[in-house]
C-alpha positions as CSV (number, residue, x, y, z in Angstrom):
1,M,-3.7,-14.6,22.2
2,T,-3.4,-15.2,18.4
3,L,-1.2,-13.1,16.1
4,A,-4.4,-11.4,14.9
5,D,-5.2,-10.4,18.5
6,H,-1.7,-9.0,19.0
7,L,-1.8,-7.0,15.8
8,A,-5.3,-5.7,16.5
9,A,-4.2,-4.6,20.0
10,A,-1.1,-2.9,18.6
11,R,-3.3,-0.9,16.2
12,R,-5.8,0.0,19.0
13,T,-3.1,1.2,21.5
14,R,-0.6,2.4,18.9
15,T,2.1,0.2,20.4
16,F,4.2,-2.6,19.0
17,H,4.1,-6.3,19.3
18,A,7.2,-8.3,20.1
19,Y,7.0,-11.2,17.6
20,R,7.9,-14.6,19.0
21,A,9.2,-17.4,16.8
22,G,6.4,-19.8,15.9
23,E,3.5,-17.3,16.2
24,G,2.8,-17.9,12.5
25,P,1.3,-17.7,10.1
26,A,2.7,-20.8,8.3
27,D,1.9,-19.7,4.7
28,H,0.3,-17.0,2.6
29,D,-3.2,-18.3,3.1
30,G,-2.7,-18.0,6.9
31,A,-1.5,-14.5,6.4
32,Y,-4.6,-13.5,4.5
33,A,-6.7,-15.0,7.2
34,V,-4.9,-12.9,9.8
35,Q,-5.5,-9.7,7.7
36,A,-9.3,-10.5,7.7
37,A,-9.4,-11.2,11.4
38,V,-7.6,-7.9,12.2
39,A,-10.1,-6.0,10.0
40,Q,-12.9,-7.6,12.0
41,L,-11.3,-7.0,15.4
42,T,-10.6,-3.4,14.7
43,G,-13.7,-2.5,12.7
44,N,-11.8,-1.5,9.6
45,Q,-13.3,-1.5,6.2
46,V,-11.1,-2.2,3.1
47,A,-10.4,1.0,1.2
48,G,-8.1,-0.7,-1.3
49,W,-4.9,-2.7,-1.7
50,K,-1.2,-2.5,-2.0
51,T,0.1,-5.0,-4.5
52,G,3.4,-6.7,-5.4
53,F,5.1,-10.0,-6.0
54,A,6.3,-12.4,-3.3
55,P,10.1,-12.2,-2.7
56,Q,10.5,-15.8,-3.7
57,G,9.2,-14.8,-7.1
58,Q,7.5,-17.4,-9.4
59,G,4.9,-14.9,-10.3
60,I,3.1,-15.1,-7.0
61,A,1.1,-12.0,-6.5
62,I,0.6,-10.6,-3.0
63,A,-1.4,-7.8,-1.5
64,G,-2.1,-6.0,1.8
65,P,-5.4,-4.3,2.4
66,L,-5.5,-0.5,2.8
67,F,-7.7,-0.1,5.9
68,S,-10.1,2.8,6.0
69,G,-8.6,3.9,9.4
70,D,-5.2,4.2,7.8
71,A,-6.3,6.5,4.9
72,R,-5.5,10.2,5.0
73,A,-6.9,13.0,2.9
74,N,-4.7,14.7,0.4
75,G,-2.9,17.4,2.3
76,G,-3.8,15.7,5.6
77,V,-1.7,14.6,8.7
78,Y,-0.2,11.3,9.8
79,R,0.7,11.4,13.5
80,L,3.6,9.1,14.5
81,A,3.2,6.9,17.6
82,R,5.9,6.9,20.2
83,G,8.9,5.1,18.7
84,E,7.3,4.8,15.2
85,W,9.0,5.3,11.9
86,V,7.5,5.2,8.4
87,I,8.9,5.0,4.9
88,V,7.4,7.5,2.4
89,E,6.8,6.1,-1.0
90,V,5.5,8.0,-4.0
91,E,3.4,5.7,-6.1
92,L,1.1,5.4,-9.1
93,A,-2.3,4.2,-8.0
94,I,-5.7,3.5,-9.5
95,R,-9.3,3.8,-8.3
96,L,-11.6,1.1,-9.6
97,A,-14.8,1.9,-11.4
98,R,-16.2,-1.6,-11.0
99,D,-15.6,-4.9,-9.3
100,L,-13.0,-7.4,-10.6
101,P,-14.6,-10.8,-10.0
102,K,-12.4,-13.6,-8.9
103,G,-11.9,-16.7,-11.0
104,R,-10.6,-15.4,-14.4
105,P,-7.3,-14.1,-15.7
106,Y,-6.7,-10.4,-16.0
107,G,-4.2,-8.4,-18.0
108,V,-3.1,-4.8,-17.7
109,D,-5.7,-3.8,-20.4
110,D,-8.4,-5.4,-18.3
111,I,-7.3,-3.4,-15.3
112,L,-7.3,-0.2,-17.3
113,D,-10.8,-1.0,-18.6
114,A,-12.0,-1.3,-15.0
115,T,-10.2,1.9,-13.8
116,D,-12.0,5.2,-13.2
117,E,-8.9,7.2,-12.3
118,I,-5.2,6.9,-12.3
119,L,-3.5,9.0,-9.7
120,C,-0.5,10.2,-7.7
121,A,-0.4,8.7,-4.2
122,I,1.8,8.3,-1.1
123,E,2.0,5.0,0.7
124,L,3.5,5.0,4.2
125,V,5.3,1.7,4.9
126,G,5.4,0.8,8.5
127,T,5.0,-2.0,11.0
128,R,3.1,-3.2,14.1
129,Y,6.1,-5.3,15.2
130,A,8.7,-4.0,17.7
131,D,11.5,-5.4,15.7
132,F,10.8,-5.1,12.0
133,D,13.4,-7.7,11.0
134,A,12.3,-10.4,13.5
135,P,9.1,-11.8,11.8
136,P,9.2,-13.9,8.7
137,F,7.8,-12.7,5.5
138,E,4.4,-14.4,6.1
139,A,4.0,-12.4,9.4
140,K,4.7,-9.2,7.5
141,L,2.1,-10.1,4.9
142,A,-0.3,-10.7,7.8
143,D,0.4,-7.2,8.9
144,N,-1.1,-5.8,5.8
145,L,2.1,-6.2,3.9
146,N,3.7,-3.5,6.0
147,N,1.2,-0.8,5.2
148,A,0.9,2.1,7.7
149,G,-1.0,4.7,5.7
150,F,-2.2,5.8,2.3
151,V,-3.0,9.1,0.7
152,A,-4.8,9.4,-2.6
153,G,-3.8,12.6,-4.5
154,S,-5.1,14.1,-7.7
155,G,-5.2,12.2,-11.0
156,Q,-6.6,11.7,-14.5
157,H,-9.7,9.9,-15.7
158,A,-8.4,9.5,-19.3
159,V,-6.4,6.5,-18.0
160,R,-5.1,5.2,-21.4
161,A,-3.6,8.6,-22.2
162,V,-1.3,8.5,-19.2
163,A,2.3,7.3,-19.6
164,R,2.9,4.9,-16.7
165,S,6.6,4.7,-17.1
166,G,9.3,7.4,-17.5
167,M,7.0,10.1,-16.2
168,A,8.7,13.0,-14.3
169,L,8.7,12.6,-10.6
170,K,9.3,15.5,-8.2
171,L,9.3,15.2,-4.4
172,W,9.7,18.0,-1.9
173,R,10.4,17.7,1.8
174,D,9.7,20.8,3.9
175,G,9.7,22.9,0.8
176,A,13.1,21.6,-0.5
177,L,13.2,19.6,-3.7
178,I,14.8,16.2,-2.8
179,A,14.0,14.2,-5.9
180,D,13.6,15.2,-9.5
181,H,14.0,12.3,-12.0
182,E,12.1,9.9,-14.3
183,A,9.9,7.5,-12.4
184,R,10.8,3.9,-13.1
185,H,9.0,1.0,-11.5
186,N,10.9,-2.1,-10.6
187,D,8.5,-4.2,-12.7
188,G,8.6,-1.9,-15.6
189,E,4.8,-1.8,-15.9
190,P,3.4,-0.5,-12.6
191,L,0.1,-2.4,-13.1
192,L,1.7,-5.8,-13.7
193,A,1.3,-6.9,-10.1
194,V,-2.2,-5.4,-10.0
195,A,-3.2,-7.6,-12.9
196,A,-1.5,-10.7,-11.3
197,F,-3.3,-10.2,-8.0
198,A,-6.6,-9.6,-9.7
199,S,-6.1,-13.0,-11.5
200,Q,-5.4,-14.8,-8.2
201,Q,-7.2,-12.9,-5.5
202,P,-6.2,-15.2,-2.7
203,D,-7.3,-12.8,0.1
204,H,-10.0,-13.4,2.7
205,L,-11.6,-9.9,2.4
206,G,-13.6,-10.1,-0.8
207,G,-11.0,-9.0,-3.3
208,L,-11.1,-6.0,-5.6
209,K,-14.2,-3.9,-5.5
210,A,-15.5,-0.7,-7.2
211,G,-14.2,2.3,-5.4
212,H,-11.1,0.6,-4.1
213,Y,-7.7,2.3,-4.5
214,V,-5.0,-0.1,-5.7
215,T,-1.4,1.1,-5.3
216,S,1.5,-0.3,-7.2
217,G,4.9,0.2,-5.4
218,S,7.5,2.9,-4.8
219,L,8.8,5.2,-7.5
220,N,11.4,6.9,-5.3
221,K,14.4,5.9,-3.2
222,L,14.0,4.7,0.4
223,L,13.0,7.6,2.6
224,K,12.6,6.6,6.3
225,I,11.1,9.2,8.6
226,D,10.8,9.2,12.4
227,G,10.0,12.8,13.0
228,P,8.0,15.8,11.7
229,A,8.2,16.5,8.0
230,E,6.0,17.8,5.2
231,F,5.9,16.2,1.8
232,K,4.6,17.1,-1.6
233,A,5.0,15.0,-4.7
234,E,4.1,15.3,-8.4
235,L,3.9,12.8,-11.2
236,G,4.1,14.5,-14.5
237,G,0.9,14.1,-16.6
238,I,-0.9,12.6,-13.6
239,G,-1.3,14.7,-10.5
240,N,0.1,15.6,-7.1
241,V,-0.2,14.6,-3.5
242,S,0.8,16.0,-0.2
243,L,1.0,14.9,3.5
244,R,2.3,16.3,6.8
245,I,3.9,13.9,9.3
246,E,3.7,15.0,13.0
247,I,4.6,13.5,16.3
């Protein structure tokens, strides 16, 4: 079986694959090929993308598809599999109004021009590997860049009126306020990696399309969850999002 077969089986059975050294992929292009193969094997459509920069830097944009089967409605439920954990990340996301064709450079202004809505979102970071630390980065990129789930919350259509840095972030867990601070993105500008990925689009799934959600990375501290919990988050001036995690 190929790595794509193993990852697709892990998704279908909600179990975990024990990664073996040498399973690949060898590089980023191989990882994107695995993403596309898993989408086909599981019958998933691409609902959007999570974006970032490769850990080795050098301005290399990376992305993992947000599969339709991993999306949850605002206020919905994510059910943990046996032995599963997820990391809850409050993020700024966008919904595209039109396609962003491959083959030209894009800046943040171009991304805003193509955006219908900017919104508050939750990404669930997770894995299909039995030992998260065992696979190399390329294998994690192949596993949709560690995406387990995505929730699109409410937002604003006047995208240029939204302050994308320094906004107030509030996060509640089971009704208790656990975070109340200014939201600061590691890149400064949350849409920087979105623009970089749009300019490169090295994926094998057709790139950025109208209606896709594109999420930009965590605005809160690491929050690893392996049991029931209910979350609500607000981004000042943008909107709110909520999700219940069950076992």
